mmCIF file of the C-alpha atoms, coordinates in Angstrom:
data_MODEL
# 
_entry.id   MODEL 
# 
loop_
_atom_site.group_PDB 
_atom_site.id 
_atom_site.type_symbol 
_atom_site.label_atom_id 
_atom_site.label_alt_id 
_atom_site.label_comp_id 
_atom_site.label_asym_id 
_atom_site.label_entity_id 
_atom_site.label_seq_id 
_atom_site.pdbx_PDB_ins_code 
_atom_site.Cartn_x 
_atom_site.Cartn_y 
_atom_site.Cartn_z 
_atom_site.occupancy 
_atom_site.B_iso_or_equiv 
_atom_site.pdbx_formal_charge 
_atom_site.auth_seq_id 
_atom_site.auth_comp_id 
_atom_site.auth_asym_id 
_atom_site.auth_atom_id 
_atom_site.pdbx_PDB_model_num 
ATOM 1   C CA . MET A 1 1   ? -12.688 -8.035  11.197  1.00 0.00 ? 1   MET A CA 1 
ATOM 2   C CA . PRO A 1 2   ? -9.249  -9.182  10.723  1.00 0.00 ? 2   PRO A CA 1 
ATOM 3   C CA . ARG A 1 3   ? -8.769  -12.619 9.201   1.00 0.00 ? 3   ARG A CA 1 
ATOM 4   C CA . VAL A 1 4   ? -6.093  -15.017 10.524  1.00 0.00 ? 4   VAL A CA 1 
ATOM 5   C CA . TYR A 1 5   ? -4.627  -17.800 9.315   1.00 0.00 ? 5   TYR A CA 1 
ATOM 6   C CA . ILE A 1 6   ? -2.317  -20.296 10.989  1.00 0.00 ? 6   ILE A CA 1 
ATOM 7   C CA . SER A 1 7   ? -1.187  -23.248 9.415   1.00 0.00 ? 7   SER A CA 1 
ATOM 8   C CA . ILE A 1 8   ? -1.239  -26.087 11.804  1.00 0.00 ? 8   ILE A CA 1 
ATOM 9   C CA . GLY A 1 9   ? 1.427   -30.169 12.295  1.00 0.00 ? 9   GLY A CA 1 
ATOM 10  C CA . SER A 1 10  ? 2.063   -32.111 14.692  1.00 0.00 ? 10  SER A CA 1 
ATOM 11  C CA . ASN A 1 11  ? 4.235   -36.109 14.134  1.00 0.00 ? 11  ASN A CA 1 
ATOM 12  C CA . ILE A 1 12  ? 3.835   -36.808 17.440  1.00 0.00 ? 12  ILE A CA 1 
ATOM 13  C CA . GLU A 1 13  ? 0.496   -38.616 17.695  1.00 0.00 ? 13  GLU A CA 1 
ATOM 14  C CA . CYS A 1 14  ? -0.148  -36.436 15.298  1.00 0.00 ? 14  CYS A CA 1 
ATOM 15  C CA . ASP A 1 15  ? -3.910  -37.687 14.225  1.00 0.00 ? 15  ASP A CA 1 
ATOM 16  C CA . THR A 1 16  ? -4.860  -36.894 18.497  1.00 0.00 ? 16  THR A CA 1 
ATOM 17  C CA . ASN A 1 17  ? -2.467  -33.729 18.247  1.00 0.00 ? 17  ASN A CA 1 
ATOM 18  C CA . ILE A 1 18  ? -4.492  -32.730 15.437  1.00 0.00 ? 18  ILE A CA 1 
ATOM 19  C CA . ARG A 1 19  ? -8.219  -33.037 16.367  1.00 0.00 ? 19  ARG A CA 1 
ATOM 20  C CA . SER A 1 20  ? -7.360  -31.627 19.836  1.00 0.00 ? 20  SER A CA 1 
ATOM 21  C CA . GLY A 1 21  ? -5.784  -28.631 18.900  1.00 0.00 ? 21  GLY A CA 1 
ATOM 22  C CA . VAL A 1 22  ? -8.367  -28.045 15.949  1.00 0.00 ? 22  VAL A CA 1 
ATOM 23  C CA . ALA A 1 23  ? -11.310 -28.327 19.042  1.00 0.00 ? 23  ALA A CA 1 
ATOM 24  C CA . ALA A 1 24  ? -9.098  -25.876 20.941  1.00 0.00 ? 24  ALA A CA 1 
ATOM 25  C CA . LEU A 1 25  ? -9.011  -23.106 18.600  1.00 0.00 ? 25  LEU A CA 1 
ATOM 26  C CA . ARG A 1 26  ? -12.394 -23.646 17.617  1.00 0.00 ? 26  ARG A CA 1 
ATOM 27  C CA . GLU A 1 27  ? -13.362 -23.013 21.445  1.00 0.00 ? 27  GLU A CA 1 
ATOM 28  C CA . HIS A 1 28  ? -11.165 -19.896 21.229  1.00 0.00 ? 28  HIS A CA 1 
ATOM 29  C CA . PHE A 1 29  ? -12.122 -18.592 18.013  1.00 0.00 ? 29  PHE A CA 1 
ATOM 30  C CA . GLY A 1 30  ? -15.720 -19.970 16.959  1.00 0.00 ? 30  GLY A CA 1 
ATOM 31  C CA . ASP A 1 31  ? -16.093 -21.246 13.353  1.00 0.00 ? 31  ASP A CA 1 
ATOM 32  C CA . LEU A 1 32  ? -12.606 -22.359 11.301  1.00 0.00 ? 32  LEU A CA 1 
ATOM 33  C CA . THR A 1 33  ? -11.828 -22.422 8.063   1.00 0.00 ? 33  THR A CA 1 
ATOM 34  C CA . LEU A 1 34  ? -10.285 -26.308 7.669   1.00 0.00 ? 34  LEU A CA 1 
ATOM 35  C CA . SER A 1 35  ? -8.020  -27.134 4.490   1.00 0.00 ? 35  SER A CA 1 
ATOM 36  C CA . THR A 1 36  ? -7.326  -30.219 3.947   1.00 0.00 ? 36  THR A CA 1 
ATOM 37  C CA . VAL A 1 37  ? -5.069  -32.386 7.016   1.00 0.00 ? 37  VAL A CA 1 
ATOM 38  C CA . TYR A 1 38  ? -1.781  -33.326 4.486   1.00 0.00 ? 38  TYR A CA 1 
ATOM 39  C CA . GLU A 1 39  ? 1.502   -35.600 5.294   1.00 0.00 ? 39  GLU A CA 1 
ATOM 40  C CA . SER A 1 40  ? 4.919   -35.336 4.676   1.00 0.00 ? 40  SER A CA 1 
ATOM 41  C CA . LYS A 1 41  ? 8.202   -35.896 4.661   1.00 0.00 ? 41  LYS A CA 1 
ATOM 42  C CA . ALA A 1 42  ? 10.141  -34.230 8.034   1.00 0.00 ? 42  ALA A CA 1 
ATOM 43  C CA . VAL A 1 43  ? 11.863  -31.144 6.610   1.00 0.00 ? 43  VAL A CA 1 
ATOM 44  C CA . GLY A 1 44  ? 15.611  -29.732 8.748   1.00 0.00 ? 44  GLY A CA 1 
ATOM 45  C CA . PHE A 1 45  ? 15.968  -32.996 10.027  1.00 0.00 ? 45  PHE A CA 1 
ATOM 46  C CA . GLU A 1 46  ? 14.906  -37.228 10.995  1.00 0.00 ? 46  GLU A CA 1 
ATOM 47  C CA . GLY A 1 47  ? 11.745  -37.434 11.599  1.00 0.00 ? 47  GLY A CA 1 
ATOM 48  C CA . ASP A 1 48  ? 8.294   -39.063 11.751  1.00 0.00 ? 48  ASP A CA 1 
ATOM 49  C CA . ASP A 1 49  ? 6.227   -37.891 8.479   1.00 0.00 ? 49  ASP A CA 1 
ATOM 50  C CA . PHE A 1 50  ? 3.654   -34.702 10.192  1.00 0.00 ? 50  PHE A CA 1 
ATOM 51  C CA . TYR A 1 51  ? -0.004  -33.744 9.629   1.00 0.00 ? 51  TYR A CA 1 
ATOM 52  C CA . ASN A 1 52  ? -0.320  -30.212 7.993   1.00 0.00 ? 52  ASN A CA 1 
ATOM 53  C CA . LEU A 1 53  ? -3.237  -27.763 7.538   1.00 0.00 ? 53  LEU A CA 1 
ATOM 54  C CA . VAL A 1 54  ? -4.071  -24.923 7.066   1.00 0.00 ? 54  VAL A CA 1 
ATOM 55  C CA . ALA A 1 55  ? -6.566  -22.987 9.797   1.00 0.00 ? 55  ALA A CA 1 
ATOM 56  C CA . GLY A 1 56  ? -9.043  -19.888 8.507   1.00 0.00 ? 56  GLY A CA 1 
ATOM 57  C CA . PHE A 1 57  ? -11.313 -17.310 11.612  1.00 0.00 ? 57  PHE A CA 1 
ATOM 58  C CA . ASP A 1 58  ? -11.909 -14.069 11.683  1.00 0.00 ? 58  ASP A CA 1 
ATOM 59  C CA . THR A 1 59  ? -11.030 -12.226 15.415  1.00 0.00 ? 59  THR A CA 1 
ATOM 60  C CA . GLY A 1 60  ? -11.921 -8.959  16.540  1.00 0.00 ? 60  GLY A CA 1 
ATOM 61  C CA . GLN A 1 61  ? -8.166  -9.846  18.880  1.00 0.00 ? 61  GLN A CA 1 
ATOM 62  C CA . GLY A 1 62  ? -4.863  -8.011  17.737  1.00 0.00 ? 62  GLY A CA 1 
ATOM 63  C CA . ALA A 1 63  ? -1.917  -10.132 16.461  1.00 0.00 ? 63  ALA A CA 1 
ATOM 64  C CA . ILE A 1 64  ? -0.178  -10.164 19.257  1.00 0.00 ? 64  ILE A CA 1 
ATOM 65  C CA . ALA A 1 65  ? -3.304  -11.687 21.326  1.00 0.00 ? 65  ALA A CA 1 
ATOM 66  C CA . VAL A 1 66  ? -3.752  -14.299 18.808  1.00 0.00 ? 66  VAL A CA 1 
ATOM 67  C CA . ASN A 1 67  ? -0.344  -15.511 19.550  1.00 0.00 ? 67  ASN A CA 1 
ATOM 68  C CA . GLY A 1 68  ? -0.503  -15.360 22.640  1.00 0.00 ? 68  GLY A CA 1 
ATOM 69  C CA . VAL A 1 69  ? -2.849  -17.409 22.367  1.00 0.00 ? 69  VAL A CA 1 
ATOM 70  C CA . LEU A 1 70  ? -1.861  -20.241 19.803  1.00 0.00 ? 70  LEU A CA 1 
ATOM 71  C CA . ARG A 1 71  ? 1.677   -20.362 22.301  1.00 0.00 ? 71  ARG A CA 1 
ATOM 72  C CA . ASP A 1 72  ? -0.799  -21.046 25.232  1.00 0.00 ? 72  ASP A CA 1 
ATOM 73  C CA . ILE A 1 73  ? -2.876  -24.241 22.738  1.00 0.00 ? 73  ILE A CA 1 
ATOM 74  C CA . GLU A 1 74  ? 0.936   -25.239 22.071  1.00 0.00 ? 74  GLU A CA 1 
ATOM 75  C CA . HIS A 1 75  ? 1.727   -25.684 25.551  1.00 0.00 ? 75  HIS A CA 1 
ATOM 76  C CA . ARG A 1 76  ? -0.953  -27.049 26.541  1.00 0.00 ? 76  ARG A CA 1 
ATOM 77  C CA . HIS A 1 77  ? -0.422  -29.638 24.071  1.00 0.00 ? 77  HIS A CA 1 
ATOM 78  C CA . GLY A 1 78  ? 3.763   -30.391 25.550  1.00 0.00 ? 78  GLY A CA 1 
ATOM 79  C CA . ARG A 1 79  ? 5.243   -28.003 22.681  1.00 0.00 ? 79  ARG A CA 1 
ATOM 80  C CA . VAL A 1 80  ? 8.801   -27.161 24.135  1.00 0.00 ? 80  VAL A CA 1 
ATOM 81  C CA . ARG A 1 81  ? 10.499  -24.483 22.420  1.00 0.00 ? 81  ARG A CA 1 
ATOM 82  C CA . GLY A 1 82  ? 13.957  -24.339 23.030  1.00 0.00 ? 82  GLY A CA 1 
ATOM 83  C CA . GLY A 1 83  ? 16.735  -25.645 20.411  1.00 0.00 ? 83  GLY A CA 1 
ATOM 84  C CA . SER A 1 84  ? 16.460  -25.606 16.955  1.00 0.00 ? 84  SER A CA 1 
ATOM 85  C CA . GLY A 1 85  ? 12.859  -25.042 14.425  1.00 0.00 ? 85  GLY A CA 1 
ATOM 86  C CA . PHE A 1 86  ? 13.647  -28.485 12.783  1.00 0.00 ? 86  PHE A CA 1 
ATOM 87  C CA . SER A 1 87  ? 12.641  -30.499 15.646  1.00 0.00 ? 87  SER A CA 1 
ATOM 88  C CA . SER A 1 88  ? 9.786   -33.007 16.617  1.00 0.00 ? 88  SER A CA 1 
ATOM 89  C CA . ARG A 1 89  ? 6.556   -31.670 17.500  1.00 0.00 ? 89  ARG A CA 1 
ATOM 90  C CA . THR A 1 90  ? 3.274   -31.931 19.715  1.00 0.00 ? 90  THR A CA 1 
ATOM 91  C CA . LEU A 1 91  ? 1.728   -29.535 17.804  1.00 0.00 ? 91  LEU A CA 1 
ATOM 92  C CA . ASP A 1 92  ? 3.049   -26.171 15.877  1.00 0.00 ? 92  ASP A CA 1 
ATOM 93  C CA . LEU A 1 93  ? 0.155   -23.520 15.863  1.00 0.00 ? 93  LEU A CA 1 
ATOM 94  C CA . ASP A 1 94  ? 1.998   -20.535 13.789  1.00 0.00 ? 94  ASP A CA 1 
ATOM 95  C CA . MET A 1 95  ? -0.039  -17.531 12.459  1.00 0.00 ? 95  MET A CA 1 
ATOM 96  C CA . LEU A 1 96  ? 0.518   -17.334 8.814   1.00 0.00 ? 96  LEU A CA 1 
ATOM 97  C CA . LEU A 1 97  ? -1.014  -14.087 7.772   1.00 0.00 ? 97  LEU A CA 1 
ATOM 98  C CA . TYR A 1 98  ? -3.122  -12.050 10.011  1.00 0.00 ? 98  TYR A CA 1 
ATOM 99  C CA . ASP A 1 99  ? -5.312  -9.457  7.258   1.00 0.00 ? 99  ASP A CA 1 
ATOM 100 C CA . ASP A 1 100 ? -2.492  -7.797  5.389   1.00 0.00 ? 100 ASP A CA 1 
ATOM 101 C CA . LEU A 1 101 ? -0.783  -6.553  8.358   1.00 0.00 ? 101 LEU A CA 1 
ATOM 102 C CA . VAL A 1 102 ? 2.949   -7.089  7.284   1.00 0.00 ? 102 VAL A CA 1 
ATOM 103 C CA . SER A 1 103 ? 4.889   -6.675  10.503  1.00 0.00 ? 103 SER A CA 1 
ATOM 104 C CA . HIS A 1 104 ? 7.946   -7.493  12.482  1.00 0.00 ? 104 HIS A CA 1 
ATOM 105 C CA . GLU A 1 105 ? 8.141   -6.611  15.466  1.00 0.00 ? 105 GLU A CA 1 
ATOM 106 C CA . ASN A 1 106 ? 7.523   -7.994  19.095  1.00 0.00 ? 106 ASN A CA 1 
ATOM 107 C CA . GLY A 1 107 ? 8.853   -11.980 17.720  1.00 0.00 ? 107 GLY A CA 1 
ATOM 108 C CA . LEU A 1 108 ? 6.147   -11.775 15.392  1.00 0.00 ? 108 LEU A CA 1 
ATOM 109 C CA . ALA A 1 109 ? 7.192   -11.643 11.787  1.00 0.00 ? 109 ALA A CA 1 
ATOM 110 C CA . LEU A 1 110 ? 3.714   -12.027 9.042   1.00 0.00 ? 110 LEU A CA 1 
ATOM 111 C CA . PRO A 1 111 ? 3.770   -12.488 6.936   1.00 0.00 ? 111 PRO A CA 1 
ATOM 112 C CA . ARG A 1 112 ? 5.076   -15.735 7.584   1.00 0.00 ? 112 ARG A CA 1 
ATOM 113 C CA . GLY A 1 113 ? 8.518   -16.666 5.829   1.00 0.00 ? 113 GLY A CA 1 
ATOM 114 C CA . GLU A 1 114 ? 7.342   -19.609 5.132   1.00 0.00 ? 114 GLU A CA 1 
ATOM 115 C CA . ILE A 1 115 ? 4.492   -19.805 3.050   1.00 0.00 ? 115 ILE A CA 1 
ATOM 116 C CA . THR A 1 116 ? 6.266   -19.080 0.181   1.00 0.00 ? 116 THR A CA 1 
ATOM 117 C CA . LYS A 1 117 ? 9.450   -22.059 1.399   1.00 0.00 ? 117 LYS A CA 1 
ATOM 118 C CA . TYR A 1 118 ? 6.765   -25.338 1.868   1.00 0.00 ? 118 TYR A CA 1 
ATOM 119 C CA . ALA A 1 119 ? 4.289   -27.694 0.431   1.00 0.00 ? 119 ALA A CA 1 
ATOM 120 C CA . PHE A 1 120 ? 2.909   -28.025 3.251   1.00 0.00 ? 120 PHE A CA 1 
ATOM 121 C CA . VAL A 1 121 ? 2.720   -24.325 4.935   1.00 0.00 ? 121 VAL A CA 1 
ATOM 122 C CA . LEU A 1 122 ? 1.644   -23.098 0.508   1.00 0.00 ? 122 LEU A CA 1 
ATOM 123 C CA . CYS A 1 123 ? -0.746  -26.120 -0.354  1.00 0.00 ? 123 CYS A CA 1 
ATOM 124 C CA . PRO A 1 124 ? -3.452  -25.419 1.674   1.00 0.00 ? 124 PRO A CA 1 
ATOM 125 C CA . LEU A 1 125 ? -2.791  -21.530 2.451   1.00 0.00 ? 125 LEU A CA 1 
ATOM 126 C CA . ALA A 1 126 ? -3.815  -22.067 -1.675  1.00 0.00 ? 126 ALA A CA 1 
ATOM 127 C CA . GLU A 1 127 ? -7.053  -25.103 -0.363  1.00 0.00 ? 127 GLU A CA 1 
ATOM 128 C CA . ILE A 1 128 ? -8.777  -21.863 1.668   1.00 0.00 ? 128 ILE A CA 1 
ATOM 129 C CA . ALA A 1 129 ? -7.407  -18.313 0.726   1.00 0.00 ? 129 ALA A CA 1 
ATOM 130 C CA . GLY A 1 130 ? -6.534  -18.693 -3.625  1.00 0.00 ? 130 GLY A CA 1 
ATOM 131 C CA . GLN A 1 131 ? -7.168  -15.630 -4.292  1.00 0.00 ? 131 GLN A CA 1 
ATOM 132 C CA . MET A 1 132 ? -6.166  -13.449 -1.419  1.00 0.00 ? 132 MET A CA 1 
ATOM 133 C CA . ARG A 1 133 ? -3.159  -11.707 -2.276  1.00 0.00 ? 133 ARG A CA 1 
ATOM 134 C CA . HIS A 1 134 ? 0.201   -11.877 -0.490  1.00 0.00 ? 134 HIS A CA 1 
ATOM 135 C CA . PRO A 1 135 ? 0.799   -9.408  1.034   1.00 0.00 ? 135 PRO A CA 1 
ATOM 136 C CA . VAL A 1 136 ? 4.549   -7.761  -0.011  1.00 0.00 ? 136 VAL A CA 1 
ATOM 137 C CA . ASP A 1 137 ? 4.554   -9.353  -3.683  1.00 0.00 ? 137 ASP A CA 1 
ATOM 138 C CA . GLY A 1 138 ? 0.974   -9.320  -4.397  1.00 0.00 ? 138 GLY A CA 1 
ATOM 139 C CA . ALA A 1 139 ? 0.749   -12.600 -5.866  1.00 0.00 ? 139 ALA A CA 1 
ATOM 140 C CA . SER A 1 140 ? -2.629  -14.964 -5.442  1.00 0.00 ? 140 SER A CA 1 
ATOM 141 C CA . TYR A 1 141 ? -2.077  -17.560 -3.284  1.00 0.00 ? 141 TYR A CA 1 
ATOM 142 C CA . ALA A 1 142 ? -3.805  -19.811 -6.705  1.00 0.00 ? 142 ALA A CA 1 
ATOM 143 C CA . ASP A 1 143 ? -0.858  -18.573 -8.221  1.00 0.00 ? 143 ASP A CA 1 
ATOM 144 C CA . LEU A 1 144 ? 2.679   -18.721 -5.293  1.00 0.00 ? 144 LEU A CA 1 
ATOM 145 C CA . TRP A 1 145 ? 1.973   -22.177 -5.363  1.00 0.00 ? 145 TRP A CA 1 
ATOM 146 C CA . ARG A 1 146 ? 1.579   -23.032 -8.974  1.00 0.00 ? 146 ARG A CA 1 
ATOM 147 C CA . GLU A 1 147 ? 4.559   -21.632 -9.628  1.00 0.00 ? 147 GLU A CA 1 
ATOM 148 C CA . PHE A 1 148 ? 5.609   -23.505 -6.217  1.00 0.00 ? 148 PHE A CA 1 
ATOM 149 C CA . THR A 1 149 ? 5.134   -26.977 -8.073  1.00 0.00 ? 149 THR A CA 1 
ATOM 150 C CA . LEU A 1 150 ? 6.295   -25.839 -11.729 1.00 0.00 ? 150 LEU A CA 1 
ATOM 151 C CA . LYS A 1 151 ? 9.950   -25.209 -9.406  1.00 0.00 ? 151 LYS A CA 1 
ATOM 152 C CA . GLY A 1 152 ? 10.592  -28.937 -8.377  1.00 0.00 ? 152 GLY A CA 1 
ATOM 153 C CA . THR A 1 153 ? 11.147  -28.263 -5.273  1.00 0.00 ? 153 THR A CA 1 
ATOM 154 C CA . GLY A 1 154 ? 11.033  -32.397 -4.482  1.00 0.00 ? 154 GLY A CA 1 
ATOM 155 C CA . GLN A 1 155 ? 8.546   -31.788 -1.729  1.00 0.00 ? 155 GLN A CA 1 
ATOM 156 C CA . THR A 1 156 ? 5.956   -34.304 -1.727  1.00 0.00 ? 156 THR A CA 1 
ATOM 157 C CA . LEU A 1 157 ? 2.703   -34.234 -0.092  1.00 0.00 ? 157 LEU A CA 1 
ATOM 158 C CA . TRP A 1 158 ? -0.051  -36.113 0.171   1.00 0.00 ? 158 TRP A CA 1 
ATOM 159 C CA . PRO A 1 159 ? -3.983  -36.021 1.370   1.00 0.00 ? 159 PRO A CA 1 
ATOM 160 C CA . VAL A 1 160 ? -4.961  -37.749 4.574   1.00 0.00 ? 160 VAL A CA 1 
ATOM 161 C CA . ASN A 1 161 ? -7.894  -39.047 4.973   1.00 0.00 ? 161 ASN A CA 1 
ATOM 162 C CA . PHE A 1 162 ? -8.929  -37.301 8.033   1.00 0.00 ? 162 PHE A CA 1 
ATOM 163 C CA . GLN A 1 163 ? -12.045 -38.522 10.306  1.00 0.00 ? 163 GLN A CA 1 
ATOM 164 C CA . TRP A 1 164 ? -12.899 -35.724 12.219  1.00 0.00 ? 164 TRP A CA 1 
# 
């Protein structure tokens, strides 16, 4: 069964939307592996801080079907799409990886480019899938995170004592 990793984020009623979003993911996909929840400043716009984490799960559904479920959960949480990609959001669910699939079809880019661009994606992914390897460059996520932290990107994040 394919292993899927998704990033989860919110900067509007973070506690409520993260908790409810994870519950919806569990309802649909079953057992989830969850990273620590991290808080970070908004990137690309002025806005409230974000809560972010990464979840992993196994599924028999195809990548397009999984993405459809993610969009539906976002919609049920009041997510409005359109406009700038850098804006506040109730719930953001982005598929990062679908096994080792490399694809840029049907509006779905895998692996997702944000993996190596943003601390709030790479850090929690490395936490729960550190020994897995990026399907394009072959580096482990733990190694990618170590390299990222050495670059001094100025992207800071800190763990949240999140109560599930």
